[in-house]
N, C-alpha and C positions, 0 to 999 in steps of 0.2 A: 682647358683641363690641365692641371699641373702634371709635370713629368715625375713619375715614380718608377722605381726599379724593383721588380719582384725577386724573391729569393730563388736561387738556382737549385736544380735537382740533379740526380745522378745521370751522367751521360749514357745514352743507349745508342743503338745503331739500327739502320734499315737500308734496303737496297733501292727504294723508290727515289727517283731523281728527275729533275727537269730544269728548265731555265729559271724557275721560280724558287729553286733550292740553293743552299749554300753548304760549304764544307764544315761549318761550325753550327753549334746550337743557336737557335734564334729565339728571342723572347718578344712577345707582342702584348699589347694592352688592348682589350676589347671593351669598349664602352657601349652599353646597350641603349644607345641613343642615336637617332638619325642626325645627319648634318642639316637636314631640312627641318625648320622649326615646326614643332607639333607633329612631326612625321614619325613613322615607325621604322625600325631597322637597327643598324649598329654601325659604329665607326671603329676601325682597327688602326692602331699606332704601332710603329716599330720601336726599337729600343732607343732611338734618337728623338722620339716624340713626333715623328712625321706620319701623316696619314698615308696608309698604303692600300687599304681596302675599305669599301663602304657598301652598305645596303640601305637603300632608301625606298621603303614601301609606301611613302606618303601617308595617306589616311587609311590604308588597309593594313589590318593585322591578321596574321595566320592565313595569308592569301595562298593561292594554289600555284602562283608563279612568282619567283623571286630572282633578282639579278645581282650577282656578286660583281662589283665593279672596282676599278682602281680609282685613284683620286680624281682623274680627269673624266671619269664616267665611262671608260671603255669597259664593255661587258666581258668578263673572264669566264663566268659560268652562268647559265640559266638553269634554275632548279624548278622542276615541275612536280606537283603532287598528283599521283594516280590513285584514285579512290578505289579501294578494294573492300570486300565484305568485312574483314576483321580489322587489320591494323593500317592498311594503306601502304603505299610505296612512293619513294621520292627518287627522281632521276636527275642527274647532273649532266648537262651538255656543255662542252667546251665552247668558249667564245660566243655563247648565246645561240649556237647552231642547233636549235630545237625544232626546226621545221619537220614536217611529216616525212618519214622515210629515213631520217638520220638516227643512228643508234646512240644511246647515252654512253658517256664515258664512265660513269659510275651509277650504281643503284643502291638504295638504302631501304631496308625494311626491318620491322620488328619481328623477333622470333617468339616462340611460345613462352620463353622465360622472361619476356619483356626487355631483353637486351636488344641492341641494334646491330644488325649485320650489314656489312658493306661489301659489295662486289665491284671491283675496278677492272675494266677492260682497257689495258694500256695500248695495245695494238694487236693486229691479227697475228703477229709473230710471237709475242710474249704471252698471249692468252690472258687469263683473268687472275687477279690477286684478291685475297680475302682479308678483310679487316673487321674489327668489332669495336663498337663504342660501349663502354661500361661506365656506369656512375661511380664516382669516387666514394669509397666507404668512409663514413665518419664526417662527411661534409654536409652542412646544412643547406648549401646552394643546390638548386635543382639543375643548374647548368654545369656544375663541376663534373668532369668526366675524363677518361683517358681513352686513347685510340690505340688498339692493339693490332699488331701484325699476327694474324692467325697462324701462319706457317712457322714463324720463329718464336711466337709467344712473347715478343717484346713490345713495350710501349713505344710508339713513335711520336706521340704528342700528349700533352696533359693540359687540361683547362681547369682552373680553380679560382676562387675569389682572391683578388689581388691584395697584397700587403704593401704598406709603405716601407721605406728603407728602415724605419724604426720597428717594424714588425706589427703595425696596427692594421687590422682588416679594414679595407675601404668599403664603400657601399656595395650592396648585392648586385648592382648593375655595372660594376667594374670588375672585369675578369682578367687574369693573367694567363697567357697561352705560351707554353714552351714547346717548340718543335725541334726535334732532333736533327742532326746533320744529314744532308743529302735527301731530305724529304721535301716534296713539292708543297710549298706554303699555300698556294692557291687551292690545291686539293684538300688540305687540312681545313682551310677556311670554308670550303664548300660543305664539308662534313659538319663543321661547327654551326653553319647556317641551318642545315637540316635539323641538327640537335636543338637549336633554338626554336625552330618551328614546331617540333614534336613536343617541346616543353612549354609551348605557348608563351614564349618570351620574345617573339619577334613578329 
């Protein structure tokens, strides 16, 4: 895949941080293709064109258990779908620690307005933070969305169809992801994976 650079947006801020974050805005390219031939999933490149995250569901699409991995196959998150009567719920477990009795690090569910609510429990000391995924208005892509910090009302990440350096839109399976400073990239990717599952794109 050729290396392209998306246009940048206005810099915002948030307090969420981890070893997967940086002090500057980061730009990623998400190609909605698995590294495994004829497999389902996605591949995530950093701004230098290096693979940093991947999802490989092999021959299963819209499955109930998905693993977010780094390039070497180390599991960073296991995402499970819990079937409920109305909209369902997705739970993200750090480092694939989804065995019985362990609590999820984040939970995702649809609300009555068909928006997506996210609850993150960072630790017993800090309690839970709330985020919301909203579709980007005016975008023809089902995957285009922004992730909002409910408390501050600010966007911490935005996903939209990627443009070439000349401003030409690439295919609808190539997305540009902008993550604001001091935000956990793996957490954002976990939410993007859930969004892809909800949209039946992964």
